[in-house]
C-alpha positions as CSV (number, residue, x, y, z in Angstrom):
1,M,-15.6,12.2,-14.0
2,T,-19.0,12.2,-12.2
3,V,-19.8,14.4,-9.3
4,S,-20.1,11.3,-6.9
5,T,-16.7,10.1,-8.0
6,S,-15.1,13.5,-7.5
7,V,-16.7,13.8,-4.0
8,S,-15.5,10.3,-3.1
9,E,-11.9,11.0,-4.2
10,H,-12.0,14.3,-2.2
11,H,-13.1,12.4,1.0
12,D,-10.4,9.7,0.4
13,R,-7.7,12.4,0.1
14,R,-9.0,14.2,3.2
15,G,-9.1,11.0,5.2
16,A,-5.6,10.1,4.0
17,F,-4.2,13.4,5.3
18,L,-6.0,13.0,8.6
19,L,-4.4,9.6,8.9
20,L,-1.1,11.1,7.9
21,G,-1.3,13.6,10.8
22,A,-1.9,10.7,13.2
23,I,1.1,8.8,11.8
24,V,3.4,11.8,12.1
25,L,2.5,12.2,15.8
26,L,2.5,8.5,16.8
27,W,5.6,7.4,14.8
28,G,7.4,10.6,15.6
29,I,7.2,10.2,19.4
30,N,8.0,6.5,19.0
31,W,11.7,7.2,18.1
32,P,12.8,8.0,21.7
33,I,10.5,5.2,22.9
34,M,12.3,2.7,20.7
35,K,15.6,4.0,21.8
36,V,14.6,3.4,25.4
37,G,13.2,-0.1,24.6
38,L,16.4,-1.2,23.0
39,S,18.2,-0.8,26.3
40,S,16.1,-3.8,27.6
41,I,15.1,-5.7,24.5
42,P,17.6,-7.0,21.8
43,P,16.8,-5.5,18.3
44,F,15.4,-8.6,16.6
45,W,13.3,-9.6,19.6
46,F,12.0,-6.1,19.8
47,G,11.0,-6.0,16.1
48,G,9.4,-9.5,16.2
49,L,7.4,-9.0,19.4
50,R,6.3,-5.6,18.1
51,L,4.9,-7.1,14.9
52,L,3.4,-10.1,16.7
53,L,1.5,-7.9,19.1
54,G,0.3,-5.7,16.3
55,S,-0.8,-8.7,14.3
56,A,-2.7,-10.2,17.3
57,S,-4.4,-6.8,17.9
58,L,-5.8,-6.6,14.4
59,F,-6.8,-10.3,14.3
60,L,-8.8,-9.7,17.4
61,L,-10.4,-6.6,15.9
62,L,-11.3,-8.2,12.6
63,G,-12.6,-11.3,14.5
64,A,-14.8,-9.1,16.7
65,R,-16.2,-7.4,13.6
66,G,-16.8,-10.7,11.9
67,Q,-14.5,-9.7,9.0
68,L,-11.6,-12.2,9.6
69,A,-10.8,-14.2,6.4
70,L,-7.9,-15.5,4.4
71,P,-6.7,-13.0,1.8
72,A,-7.3,-13.6,-1.9
73,R,-4.5,-15.3,-3.8
74,G,-3.8,-12.1,-5.8
75,D,-3.0,-10.1,-2.6
76,W,-0.4,-12.5,-1.2
77,P,2.5,-11.0,-3.2
78,L,1.7,-7.6,-1.6
79,I,1.4,-9.3,1.8
80,A,4.9,-10.8,1.3
81,S,6.4,-7.5,0.1
82,V,5.0,-5.4,2.9
83,G,5.6,-8.0,5.6
84,L,9.1,-9.0,4.7
85,L,10.5,-5.6,3.4
86,Q,8.6,-2.8,5.0
87,M,8.1,-4.5,8.3
88,A,10.6,-7.3,9.0
89,G,13.5,-5.9,7.0
90,F,12.9,-2.3,7.9
91,L,12.6,-3.0,11.6
92,A,15.7,-5.3,11.7
93,L,17.8,-2.6,10.0
94,V,16.3,0.3,12.0
95,N,16.6,-1.4,15.4
96,T,20.2,-2.4,14.7
97,G,21.0,1.2,13.5
98,L,19.4,2.7,16.6
99,L,22.0,0.9,18.8
100,H,24.7,3.2,17.4
101,V,22.9,6.3,16.2
102,P,20.9,9.0,18.2
103,A,17.1,8.6,17.9
104,G,16.6,12.0,16.2
105,R,19.2,11.4,13.5
106,S,17.9,7.9,13.0
107,A,14.4,9.3,12.3
108,V,15.8,11.6,9.7
109,L,17.8,8.9,7.8
110,C,14.9,6.5,7.7
111,Y,12.8,9.0,5.8
112,T,15.0,9.5,2.8
113,T,12.6,7.4,0.8
114,P,11.8,10.2,-1.8
115,L,15.4,9.7,-3.0
116,W,14.5,6.2,-4.1
117,V,10.7,6.7,-4.8
118,A,10.9,9.6,-7.2
119,P,12.7,7.9,-10.1
120,G,10.8,4.6,-9.4
121,A,7.4,6.4,-9.5
122,A,8.2,8.0,-12.8
123,L,9.7,4.9,-14.4
124,L,7.4,2.2,-13.1
125,L,4.1,3.9,-12.3
126,G,4.1,6.6,-15.0
127,E,3.7,9.4,-12.4
128,K,4.6,12.7,-14.1
129,L,7.4,14.8,-12.4
130,S,6.2,18.3,-13.2
131,G,8.4,21.3,-12.5
132,R,6.4,22.0,-9.4
133,K,6.8,18.5,-8.0
134,L,10.5,18.5,-8.8
135,A,10.9,21.8,-7.0
136,G,9.0,20.4,-4.0
137,L,11.1,17.3,-4.0
138,A,14.3,19.3,-4.1
139,L,13.1,21.5,-1.2
140,G,12.1,18.5,0.8
141,L,15.5,16.9,0.3
142,V,17.3,20.1,1.1
143,G,15.3,20.2,4.3
144,L,16.3,16.7,5.1
145,L,20.0,17.6,4.6
146,V,19.5,20.6,6.9
147,L,18.0,18.3,9.5
148,F,20.7,15.7,9.1
149,Q,23.7,18.1,9.1
150,P,26.3,15.9,7.4
151,G,29.1,18.3,8.1
152,S,28.8,17.6,11.9
153,F,29.1,13.8,11.4
154,D,32.2,11.9,12.6
155,W,33.1,9.9,9.5
156,S,35.9,8.0,11.4
157,D,33.4,6.3,13.8
158,R,32.9,2.8,12.2
159,P,29.9,1.7,14.4
160,A,28.1,4.9,13.6
161,L,28.9,4.5,9.9
162,L,27.4,1.0,9.9
163,G,24.4,2.3,11.9
164,N,23.7,5.0,9.4
165,A,24.1,2.6,6.6
166,Y,21.5,0.2,8.2
167,L,19.1,3.1,8.5
168,L,19.5,4.2,4.9
169,G,19.0,0.5,3.9
170,G,15.7,0.5,5.8
171,A,14.6,3.6,3.8
172,L,15.4,1.8,0.6
173,L,13.3,-1.2,1.6
174,W,10.4,1.0,2.4
175,S,10.6,2.7,-0.9
176,F,10.2,-0.6,-2.7
177,T,6.9,-1.3,-0.8
178,I,5.6,2.2,-1.5
179,L,5.9,1.5,-5.3
180,H,4.4,-2.0,-4.9
181,I,1.5,-0.7,-2.9
182,R,0.7,2.0,-5.5
183,G,1.0,-0.4,-8.4
184,H,-0.8,-3.4,-6.9
185,R,-4.4,-4.3,-7.9
186,W,-6.0,-4.7,-4.6
187,Q,-8.6,-7.4,-3.9
188,G,-8.9,-7.1,-0.1
189,S,-9.0,-3.9,2.0
190,A,-5.9,-2.5,3.7
191,L,-7.4,-3.4,7.1
192,A,-8.1,-7.0,6.1
193,L,-4.5,-7.5,4.8
194,A,-2.7,-5.7,7.6
195,P,-2.7,-8.5,10.3
196,W,-1.4,-11.0,7.7
197,Q,1.4,-8.5,6.7
198,L,2.4,-8.1,10.4
199,L,2.4,-11.8,10.9
200,V,4.5,-12.5,7.8
201,G,7.0,-9.9,9.2
202,A,7.0,-11.2,12.8
203,V,7.8,-14.9,12.0
204,P,11.2,-14.4,10.4
205,L,12.2,-11.8,12.9
206,L,11.4,-14.0,15.9
207,A,13.2,-17.0,14.2
208,V,16.3,-14.9,13.7
209,A,16.0,-13.5,17.2
210,A,15.9,-17.0,18.7
211,L,18.9,-18.1,16.6
212,T,21.2,-15.1,17.1
213,E,20.1,-13.4,20.3
214,G,19.0,-16.3,22.5
215,G,15.7,-17.2,24.1
216,P,13.1,-14.7,25.6
217,A,15.2,-14.8,28.8
218,V,17.6,-12.3,27.2
219,I,14.9,-9.7,27.5
220,D,14.9,-7.5,30.6
221,W,11.2,-7.9,31.5
222,N,10.4,-4.8,33.5
223,P,7.5,-2.3,33.6
224,G,9.3,0.0,31.1
225,S,9.9,-2.7,28.5
226,L,6.3,-3.9,28.8
227,L,5.0,-0.4,28.3
228,V,7.3,0.1,25.2
229,L,6.0,-3.2,23.7
230,A,2.4,-2.2,24.6
231,Y,2.8,1.0,22.6
232,N,4.8,-0.5,19.7
233,G,2.4,-3.4,19.1
234,P,-1.2,-2.1,19.0
235,V,-0.4,1.6,18.3
236,A,2.9,2.0,16.4
237,S,2.5,-1.2,14.4
238,A,-1.2,-2.3,14.1
239,F,-2.7,1.2,13.7
240,C,0.2,3.1,12.1
241,Y,1.2,0.4,9.5
242,W,-2.4,0.1,8.4
243,A,-2.7,3.9,8.2
244,A,0.6,4.1,6.2
245,V,-0.7,1.6,3.7
246,V,-4.0,3.6,3.3
247,V,-2.1,6.9,2.9
248,T,0.3,5.3,0.3
249,R,-2.6,3.8,-1.5
250,R,-4.7,7.0,-1.7
251,L,-1.9,9.5,-2.5
252,P,0.6,9.5,-5.3
253,A,3.8,7.7,-4.4
254,L,6.0,10.8,-4.4
255,T,3.5,12.8,-2.4
256,A,3.2,10.0,0.2
257,S,6.9,9.5,0.5
258,L,7.6,13.2,0.8
259,A,4.7,13.6,3.3
260,F,6.3,11.0,5.6
261,L,9.3,13.4,5.9
262,T,7.4,15.3,8.5
263,V,7.8,12.3,10.9
264,P,11.6,12.8,11.5
265,A,10.9,16.4,12.5
266,M,8.6,15.1,15.2
267,G,11.1,12.5,16.0
268,L,13.9,15.1,16.5
269,A,11.6,17.2,18.7
270,S,10.4,14.4,20.8
271,S,14.0,13.0,21.2
272,A,15.2,16.4,22.3
273,L,12.4,16.5,25.0
274,A,12.6,12.9,26.1
275,L,16.3,12.0,25.8
276,G,18.0,15.4,26.0
277,E,19.3,15.3,22.4
278,R,20.1,18.9,21.7
279,P,17.8,20.6,19.2
280,D,19.1,23.6,17.1
281,A,18.1,25.9,14.4
282,S,18.3,23.2,11.8
283,L,15.2,21.6,13.3
284,L,13.0,24.5,12.5
285,G,14.7,25.3,9.2
286,G,14.5,21.8,7.9
287,F,10.9,21.3,8.9
288,V,9.8,24.6,7.2
289,L,11.6,23.5,4.0
290,I,9.9,20.1,4.1
291,L,6.5,21.7,4.6
292,I,7.0,24.1,1.7
293,G,8.1,21.1,-0.4
294,L,4.9,19.2,0.5
295,V,2.7,22.2,-0.5
296,L,4.5,22.3,-3.9
297,V,4.2,18.6,-4.5
298,E,0.5,18.5,-3.5
299,T,-0.7,21.8,-5.1
300,R,-2.6,21.1,-8.3
301,R,-3.3,23.4,-11.2
302,K,-6.9,24.3,-11.5
303,Q,-8.6,22.5,-14.4
304,P,-11.3,24.3,-16.5
305,A,-14.8,23.4,-15.5
């Protein structure tokens, strides 16, 4: 490895962790925002409009920079995968689940991706699961269980059971795209592909919304719903989905999926502040376990010079 290559990889990783910090903050506080938005906007309309606004924002950005172009043929499978699974499918399941599950708990369930990514990364991508990484994964998942508190769940509540199942299904879809992003041979940049991915996700969601929820008149158009869409389009979708793809591309699949576990801790905290969902000792304990797990997964043995 040359010195220039090593420096470039170092900057890529540092930039990936800076983007990760922004994602944790912006996606974390979005959980109570989405919960509020769903009181005025049906779930499929919410997801479709969110993606459409995000797509339009990035198309305008690329057009202003003179970088707007059709993606290469080899990138279209990735565009379809991210657009249909990580965006359309994930948002459809998450928004439906949020109707029946508190925002904080929803945030936790959606970030169980390491459960699905770890074996897939080892089997499909050849990523080695060292003892340190396995210990970090175990601690992260224990932290997730501490945050979730399964013993306090009412297992006789059918709507809540379905809501939790939808949220876990969203996590499973996201894990598929993490593996695809890591294994794909990229031809275009993450920024160049992002608006197309958002558009591919928006079209089926809007079509389903029109068929199952009615026309746009079913939306309660008020200042609150407009502000929710304004945040979810350009910020939570355009910027954060692009940043998530960059992070997933630059970091190992297991590291990226475990790092995203810090988002539900922020979601729990912001939901407690904004919606009055009671925080407890499990919030701090689970978050600390997840952070320790991240350190173990990301720490590398020093190589001889």
